[in-house]
N, C-alpha and C positions, 0 to 999 in steps of 0.2 A: 663959461656954460653957455652953449647956445641953445641947449634944452627942445624938446620936440616928443610927440606923443608918438611920430610914426617909431615903429619896431622894424628889425631886420632881425632877418635869418639866414645865415651865410655858411655855404658847406665849400672844403676843401676836396675835389675826388683826384686820387691818382694811388700811386705802389707805395707801400712804407711810407707815408704819412703822417702816422700819429705822433712823431715827435717832432712835426713841424714847427716851427716858432710862429709863424702865420697867426696863426689863430689866437695865441695870446696877446699878438702885438695890435692886434685889431681892437679886440674887445679891451684890453687895458686902454686904447687912444679912445675906441667908442665912450668908457667911462669919463673920462676927461671931458668928452664934448656934450655929454647930458645924454647920451643916446642907449636906448635899450636894443642890444646886439648882443645876438648869439651866435657864436663861428663852432663849426664842428666837422672835424674830418672824416673822410668818409674812404676807407682805405680798403683799396681792391683786393691788396695781401690779402687783409683780415677775412673781407667778406669772400673771398675765392670768387670771385669774377673779372673778365678780362677787361681790357681798355675802350674792347668795341661796345661794353654796356655804358659807354659815356652817354649817350643818346637816351637810354632807358633810366637813368639816374637823374636825368636834367629834368625829363618829363615828369618822374614821380616826386621829385623835389619841386617841380613847378605846381602841382598838384597839390602837396601839402603845404603851400603858402611860403617857400623861399624865395627868397630877394634877387640871390646873387649866387654865383659859384667861381672859385678860382678852381683852375684845372692844372695839375702837371703831369709828368711823366705816369704810363705814357700816353697820354691821351691827348696831347695840344694838337698835334695833328689831327688825331681821329675828330676832336670835337668838331672841326669846320663841316663839315656834312649835315651836324645837325642843327646849323645855326640858322637863324632868320635875316640877319643883317650883322655884315662884317666889317668894323673899321678899314680904313686905307689902309694903313699900317700894319695891321694884322694880316690883310688880303696879301700885300705885298710878301711881307716874310711869310706867310704861309703856316701861320701857328699863332694859337687865342690861349691863355691863361687865365683870363676873366668872363665871365660870361654873366652880363645883368637880365634879370628876367621882368620887363616891361608891358604890362598887358598881353600876356600871356606869350609872347614872342621872346625870343634869344637872341640877346645881342653881343656878338664878341670883339674882345678887344684884347690887347699885348701890354701887358705894363711891365715884360722882361725888359724891352730895349729900351723903354722912357726910363725905367728904373735904372739901369745902367747910364742911359745919359746925364740923368740929374747928380748921379752919385759921380760921375767925371765933371760935372761944371760945377758940384759946391766940393766936391773934394781935392780936385785940380784945379784949380780955377786959372785959366789961360794957359792952358797945358799947350805947347805945340802941337800940332795936328798935320803936318806936310807930309811926317811918315810915319807908319805906326805896323807894329808888327804883332800880329795875333797868332798865340799856339794852340790851337787848338778850334775846330769848328762845330762839332757836336753840340747839341742840347742847347746850353746856354751860349755857347761860341755863335750860334747862327743869331742870335738875338743881340749882341754884342757888337759883332761886326755892323750888322746894319745900323744901330745905334754910332758907332763911330762914322760911318759915312753921313749918318744924317748930321752929325756935330762937323761934319766939313774937313774930315778925314782926306789929305789930298792925292795921298799912295797909299794903300793898305795891301800888306802881303798877307797872306792866309796861310798857315802851317799845319800839317796834319798829319799823324802816322798812316792814313789812309789816303795817298794821294789822289787818289777820285773823287774822294770827298771832299776834298779842298777844292779841287779844277769844278766841280758842279759846283759848289758855294760861289767862287769866283763868279763863273760864268753867271749865275744868275742875279748876283750882285749888280754886274758889270750892266747889265741888261736895265738894271732900276737906277745906276747911276752912271750914266754914260761920259758923265765929264770926268770922274773920278778914275785912278788908276786902279785894279784891283786885281792880285795876280795870286798863285797857288804854289805850292811846295811842300817840302817834308821838313821835319824836326833837322835834319841832318844841314837843310840850307842857313839856320841860324850864324853860325860864325860867319858867313856871307853877306847877311842882310841885317843882322841884329845894331852892329856898332854904328852903322850912319841913319839910323832911324831916331826918330824924336822919342818916342815910347812902345812901350812891348805891355800888352796884354796876355795874360795866360789864362785860358779857360778851358784846362784838361783836369783830370781829376787829382791828378799827381799832386801830394802836398796836405790831402784830406787824412783824417785822422785814419783811415782805413788804407791809404794810398800813401804814405810817409816818404819825403824825398825831395828831388828838384826835379824840374822837366827842362831847367836851363842853367848852363854853364854860368856861372855868377862874374866870372872873368871876361864876358863877353859885353857888359855891361859898364857904361860910365857916367860918372856924377852930373852929368847935362843933362840924363834921361831922365823918365817918368816910367814909372812900372806901377801897370794893375793885376791883383789877382781875384778869379771869382770867386773863388776856395774862401768858405766863411767858417768852416769847423778844421782845424782852428781859426780863429781870425788872424790871428799873426803867425803867419806859414813861414817855413822857410826862406822860402822866395822874398816876401815883404822883409823879413830882417835880415837876410843879404843883403837886398837892392839900397836898405837904408842905410847898411855899415859902409855902403860904397858912395854915399850922398847924393841916393836919387830921390826926388819926391815919390810916394809910394799913395795908392789907394786899394786900402783890404776890402774886402770879400763882401762883408756886413754891411758895407754900403750900396750894394746893388740888390742886397735881399730886402734890406728896410726900403731902398728905391720902389720897388715893383711892387710892396705894401704899401708904402703911401700913397703910390697913384692907383692902385686898386680900391682903396679906401674910399680917396673923392671920387672915383665914380660911382662906386655901389652907395654912397650917403648923400653926395653931392658938397659936402662939406670937406675942404682942404685941412688936414692934419696937420699938426706940428711934428715935423719931421726931426726936429733935433732931440723931441721929446720920446719919438718912437726908437731912432737909434739909441740914445739912453738906455731904453727900455732893452730891446737888442743885447745890448751888452751886459747888461744888468741878467738877462735868461741865460747868456752864455755864461758867466762867471759862476752862475748856478748849477752847471753842469748840463744844462736843457737841451 
């Protein structure tokens, strides 16, 4: 236990987030660290407020003594206009999910990309990154693609049902990573591009409890490949189970969910939390039906 007299009040701003696992993960880890730490969801849906109110909520929180906020859909881009300082990675990514309040100023960071990067390094150590296919580039997919390139992916193929969105993301990332090859396509291209890839990242809603199913033909996979899924409800998706059955190394979505919380906790408190303990707590919450 480190112990401190400082207390922390943190909020999560977004739509439909009352069931988020981030608040209990933060609070439990703070207890282990001997910190006084309160984390509350601020659900725009329940409040009947639009995402454009994120700035007003940040200012109200600052005036009420909050130390930080996490922000999620639909505020990750909207919040940029409200910030005094934005980290280099968050600015390049064009999205913020963690806002620190320091001396009355708002400082934006992005731990979605770093959370996936840490999950990849910890869950799939030494994964080959010469060629990676990513399915889905909206929402979490944008952060995942950025993380893959920062991790050293040589060739990244972005596939999305919306070909314009895939092309726009590929063009933006090509400007940031000019020495790496980034191309765009649609899921119809999977049979052509997946067999020769080192790994696959799935970043669409397919496989969630509310969107069951598979977005990938498992027969396209081979045992030399690794497969990562960003879906974490359920943690063991059909894709993860099917890839494991074919001998692939896998990375479930729970590791990214915990990774972003680990990095945000460190930014907020200045204390590096116990990532393994937070991951175990995450699985405990999931097993309880949270």
